[in-house]
Every structure is written in C-alpha cells, then in structure tokens.
C-alpha positions in Angstrom: -38.7 21.8 -13.8 -37.3 18.4 -14.8 -33.7 17.6 -13.5 -31.5 16.0 -15.0 -30.7 12.4 -12.8 -26.8 12.7 -12.4 -24.7 10.4 -14.3 -22.0 8.3 -12.0 -21.0 6.4 -15.1 -17.8 9.2 -15.9 -16.6 9.2 -12.5 -16.4 5.3 -11.5 -14.9 4.3 -15.1 -12.2 7.4 -13.4 -12.1 5.5 -10.4 -11.2 2.5 -12.0 -8.9 3.5 -13.6 -7.5 5.7 -11.1 -6.9 2.6 -9.0 -5.2 0.8 -11.4 -2.3 2.7 -13.1 -2.3 3.7 -9.0 -2.0 0.1 -8.6 1.1 -1.0 -11.3 2.6 2.4 -10.2 3.1 1.6 -6.5 4.2 -2.7 -8.0 7.7 -1.1 -9.5 8.5 0.6 -6.4 10.4 -2.4 -5.5 12.1 -2.6 -8.9 13.7 0.9 -8.6 14.2 0.2 -4.8 16.1 -3.0 -5.1 18.7 -1.5 -7.5 19.5 1.4 -5.4 20.1 -1.5 -2.8 22.9 -3.1 -5.1 24.4 1.0 -4.3 24.8 0.0 -0.7 22.4 2.7 0.2 20.5 1.8 3.7 16.9 1.9 4.2 16.7 5.1 6.5 18.1 6.9 4.3 16.4 5.7 1.0 13.5 6.9 2.3 14.9 9.8 3.4 15.8 11.3 0.1 12.7 9.6 -1.2 10.4 12.0 0.6 12.4 14.9 0.4 12.3 14.7 -3.5 8.2 14.3 -3.1 7.9 16.9 -0.6 8.5 19.9 -3.1 4.9 18.2 -5.4 3.5 18.0 -2.6 3.5 21.5 -0.7 3.3 22.9 -4.3 0.7 21.1 -4.2 -0.4 22.8 -1.1 0.1 26.3 -2.1 -2.1 25.7 -5.4 -5.8 25.0 -3.1 -5.0 27.9 -1.2 -4.3 30.0 -4.2 -8.1 28.8 -6.1 -8.9 28.7 -2.7 -10.0 25.4 -2.5 -8.4 24.6 1.1 -10.5 23.3 3.6 -9.4 24.5 7.2 -9.0 21.3 9.3 -10.5 20.7 12.5 -7.7 19.6 15.5 -9.8 15.8 15.4 -9.4 16.0 11.3 -6.1 17.0 11.4 -4.8 14.6 13.8 -6.6 11.7 12.0 -5.2 12.7 8.6 -1.5 13.1 10.3 -2.2 9.4 11.9 -2.9 7.8 8.7 0.1 9.3 7.2 2.6 7.9 9.4 1.0 4.2 9.1 1.2 4.9 5.2 3.6 7.2 3.8 6.0 6.7 7.0 5.5 3.3 9.2 4.2 1.0 6.5 7.3 2.1 4.0 9.5 1.8 6.9 8.8 -1.8 7.6 7.7 -3.0 3.7 11.7 -1.3 2.6 13.3 -3.0 5.4 11.3 -6.3 4.5 12.7 -6.5 0.8 16.1 -6.9 2.2 15.8 -10.4 3.1 12.9 -11.2 0.2 12.3 -11.5 -2.6 10.9 -8.3 -4.6 7.4 -10.7 -6.0 7.6 -12.5 -2.2 7.0 -8.3 -1.4 4.3 -7.3 -3.2 2.8 -10.5 -3.1 2.3 -10.2 0.7 1.5 -6.3 0.7 -1.0 -7.0 -2.0 -3.5 -9.1 1.2 -3.7 -5.9 2.1 -7.3 -5.7 1.1 -8.6 -9.4 3.1 -7.0 -6.7 6.7 -9.1 -4.0 5.3 -12.4 -6.2 5.0 -11.6 -7.5 8.4 -11.0 -4.3 10.0 -14.0 -2.8 8.6 -15.9 -5.3 10.1 -14.1 -5.3 13.8 -14.1 -0.8 13.6 -16.8 0.2 11.1 -19.3 -2.4 11.4 -19.8 -3.1 7.8 -21.1 -6.6 7.1 -18.8 -9.3 6.7 -20.2 -12.5 4.4 -19.4 -16.0 5.9 -18.1 -16.6 1.8 -15.7 -13.9 2.2 -13.8 -15.5 4.2 -13.2 -18.6 2.2 -11.5 -16.0 0.2 -9.3 -14.9 2.6 -7.6 -18.6 3.6 -7.5 -18.5 -0.3 -5.4 -16.1 -0.9 -2.9 -16.5 2.9 -2.8 -20.4 1.5 -0.8 -18.9 -2.0 1.0 -16.7 0.4 1.9 -20.4 2.2 2.5 -21.7 -1.4 4.9 -18.6 -2.8 6.9 -19.0 0.8 7.6 -22.8 0.7 8.5 -21.6 -3.3 10.9 -18.7 -1.7 11.8 -20.0 1.5 15.6 -21.1 -0.5 15.8 -18.2 -2.1 18.9 -15.4 -0.3 19.3 -11.7 -1.0 23.0 -12.4 1.1 21.3 -9.4 3.8 21.9 -11.4 7.4 19.7 -11.2 9.6 20.3 -9.6 13.3 21.5 -11.9 15.6 18.7 -11.0 18.3 15.9 -12.5 15.3 15.5 -16.4 15.7 14.1 -16.4 12.1 15.6 -17.1 8.7 15.9 -14.5 6.3 12.9 -15.4 4.3 10.5 -15.3 7.3 11.9 -12.2 8.9 11.7 -10.0 5.5 8.2 -11.4 5.4 6.7 -10.5 8.5 7.9 -7.7 8.5 6.6 -6.7 5.4 2.9 -8.1 6.3 3.4 -5.7 9.1 3.9 -3.1 6.6 0.4 -4.7 4.8 -1.4 -4.0 8.1 -0.3 0.0 8.6 -1.4 0.2 4.8 -4.4 -1.6 5.6 -5.3 0.8 8.5 -4.6 4.0 5.6 -6.7 2.2 3.2 -9.7 1.6 6.7 -10.1 4.8 8.0 -8.8 7.5 5.1 -12.6 7.3 3.0 -14.5 9.6 5.5 -11.4 12.3 5.5 -10.7 11.9 1.4 -14.4 12.9 1.2 -14.8 15.4 3.5 -10.9 17.8 2.4 -10.4 15.8 -1.3 -7.7 13.8 -2.4 -5.6 16.3 -3.3 -5.1 18.2 0.5 -5.7 14.7 2.3 -2.7 13.4 0.6 -0.5 16.0 1.3 -1.2 16.9 4.6 -0.2 12.8 5.4 2.5 13.1 3.1 3.1 16.5 5.0 3.5 14.6 9.0 5.0 11.3 7.0 8.0 13.4 6.2 8.5 15.3 9.6 8.2 11.9 11.1 11.2 10.3 8.6 13.5 13.5 9.2 12.9 13.5 12.7 14.2 9.4 12.7 17.2 10.1 10.3 17.9 13.0 12.8 17.7 10.7 16.2 19.9 8.8 14.5 22.6 11.3 13.6 24.5 9.6 10.1 24.0 13.0 7.7 27.3 11.9 6.3 24.9 8.6 4.7 23.0 11.4 2.5 25.9 11.0 0.1 25.2 8.7 -2.3 26.4 7.6 -5.5 24.5 9.0 -8.2 22.7 6.8 -9.3 21.0 6.4 -5.5 19.7 10.3 -6.2 18.1 8.9 -9.4 16.3 5.9 -8.1 14.7 8.1 -5.6 13.7 11.2 -7.4 11.5 8.2 -10.3 10.7 6.5 -6.2 9.3 9.7 -5.4 7.1 10.5 -8.4 6.6 8.5 -10.7 6.0 5.9 -7.5 4.8 8.1 -4.5 3.5 11.1 -5.5 1.2 9.9 -8.4 -0.5 7.1 -7.1 -0.3 8.4 -3.9 -3.0 11.4 -5.4 -4.5 8.7 -7.6 -5.0 6.1 -4.8 -6.7 8.8 -2.4 -9.3 10.5 -5.6 -9.6 5.8 -6.6 -10.9 6.1 -2.7 -13.2 9.1 -2.4 -15.0 8.1 -6.1 -15.1 3.6 -4.8 -14.7 2.9 -2.0 -11.4 1.8 -0.6 -12.9 -1.9 -0.7 -13.3 -1.4 -4.5 -9.9 0.4 -4.9 -8.6 -2.2 -3.1 -9.9 -5.4 -5.2 -8.8 -3.3 -8.5 -5.2 -3.3 -6.8 -4.9 -6.8 -6.8 -3.6 -6.0 -10.7 -0.3 -4.5 -9.7 1.7 -8.9 -8.8 1.4 -8.8 -12.0 3.7 -5.8 -13.3 6.3 -7.0 -10.4 6.3 -10.8 -11.2 7.6 -9.4 -14.8 9.4 -6.7 -14.1 11.5 -8.6 -10.9 12.1 -11.6 -14.2 13.3 -9.4 -16.4 15.5 -6.2 -14.9 16.6 -8.1 -11.5 16.7 -11.4 -12.5 14.3 -12.8 -9.3 13.5 -16.6 -10.7 9.7 -17.2 -11.5 8.3 -20.8 -11.4 5.5 -22.0 -11.8 4.6 -22.9 -8.5 4.8 -18.3 -8.5 2.2 -18.4 -10.9 0.0 -20.7 -9.4 0.9 -19.0 -6.0 0.2 -15.6 -7.6 -3.5 -16.9 -9.6 -4.6 -17.9 -6.3 -3.9 -15.0 -4.7 -5.6 -12.8 -6.9 -8.5 -15.2 -7.9 -9.2 -15.2 -4.0 -8.5 -10.7 -4.2 -11.0 -10.8 -6.6 -13.7 -13.3 -5.3 -13.3 -10.7 -2.5 -15.9 -8.2 -4.2 -17.8 -10.2 -6.2 -18.9 -12.2 -2.9 -20.9 -9.0 -1.8 -23.1 -8.8 -4.7 -23.4 -12.3 -4.5 -26.1 -11.8 -1.4 -24.8 -14.6 0.6 -26.8 -15.8 3.3 -26.1 -14.2 6.6 -24.3 -11.5 6.2 -22.4 -10.6 9.8 -21.4 -7.2 11.1 -19.6 -6.5 14.0 -23.4 -5.7 16.0 -24.2 -9.1 15.3 -23.1 -12.6 17.4 -20.7 -14.5 15.5 -22.7 -17.3 16.7 -25.9 -16.2 14.3 -27.2 -18.8 11.9 -28.4 -18.1 8.3 
C-alpha cells in the first residue's frame, strides 16, 4: 500500500499566524494598562481583577477537555513543572512588567520585553544543549545596543510616579530593570514549556498554568489584606476585562499552540512584529513621544532579533553547544 506523506505546510502556516496574532494582542496590553493607571488603580489590584475575569474562560476550557475525554492525566513531575512555568509567566513576569510600566513608556516597556528571544537562545544553550552559533552573539549585541539607544532617548521621560526612597535609581532605570526581570521570567516559561505543551496540548497546559498563577496572585493580594481596593471606577473593570480576555486568554492560548507547532525559537522570532503595533498605539492613544531615535532603535532591535532566526539556517561554522568547550576553534 502507498502511504501519503503528511503535508506539514498548513500546520506551519497556522503556527506562524497564531504566533503573529498572539504577539499583536500581547502588544496592545500595555495601552489598556496605562489607561487603567490613569484612574488610580494599583498594580496588585489590577492583576487580581485581570486574573479573576480571565479565570472563568480557563475553567471552561478544562471542563470542555474533560467532557470530550481530551484531558491528559498529570503525574506529579509534570504538574509541578506546569505550576512553576505558570508562576514564571502569568504571575511573576506580569507582576514585574506591570510595576515597570508605571515608570517607563509603553514603547520602551514593549521593546525590553521583546528581548526575550535572546534570553531564550541563551537559556536553551545553557540548559537544554541547543546549538549556539557565534554569529548569533552579534545579533544579541545588536539588540541590546538598540535598547540602550531607546533608553538614552527616554532617560528624561517621566510618568510622574516617584521611585521608592530605598531604590538608588532614577525612574527610567528602575522601570527598565523591573521590566527586564519580567522578560527573564517570561523567557524561562518559553524555553522550558515546549516539551510539556507537546505532551499535554496547548489548551490544557495554558489552563492549568493560568490556574496556578491565579492562585498565587490571590494569595499575594490576600496577604496584603486590602480588599477595599477591589472597588474601582467602572472604566478600570472594563480595561481589566479587555486585558483579561483580549490580551491574556486569547494570546496565551495562541502562543502555547504556536510553540507546540513551530517551536519556541521561531515563535519568539515572529513575536518581534509586536513592538511596531505598540509604538503606533502608544503615540495615538497615550500621546507618548515618538521620534527618529525611537524608530532607529526599534529597527536595530527587530532586525537583530530576526537575524537570530536566520543565522541558524546560515550554516555558521563551529556551533557552540553546552557540551562543547567555549574555546573550541572553528
């Protein structure tokens, strides 16, 4: 009997589309958060409202999977890994990101977050023995040069939020540091989620990881004991719902599905399209300044990140792996 070879093209194209739309939806999240901040909501309250409004969607996903007998049993090791990854992304990364966004522009915040493909590359080399080509180091250096250019341009930008007295940094530096820490946490999620997503499926993985993050956020808020802060102006609830569904539920499912289809590295490369949307939205909606230096810095960053994807296919000499000495000659 003749067997028809599988046609991977449609699955790959779908994965690319999922990654692109997820990046776009994640990119406009900062706009709605900035609008909510104008009504005086604090970070912890907004994160809790966001997760509370997103939670019913993920519970519905779990119920649907169980009803259709598509639920995969979770052993202790897999469950622990999913919980840790959920805490890294939807709790810790979000918490650090939203705090950083209080001090810096939406455009600068998004560009810092989009450095995570460089972190995914380094983590994959260091912990998963993935190959690392010397040319990719130049791409990474280029991306960080672009960030420094935008940082220099935004050094006098002010959101009016004072830095705590115990922090010996200016507002822009402190906000950038918090956001970069969030990018590291998100890179951990992207790097180590690929295998478990393929095992459980993107919907089950995302739903369980979001449940873990929601529990952590609720505990965090409970320990603070400020339940009266849940009473917010109506626009805050509207922004929280928009961020919960449009900028959290949909893109998180899409990104997990994209990672399962085309891998974490390619998903990260496609995600570089997002900052363009943030730049335009921040200028039009928030009135944040945009000049030629912002555009140059963005071009350097996005060009460098896109080259990260292309260098792997360029057959660079002497790929470096975690099992080979750093001084190996080409």
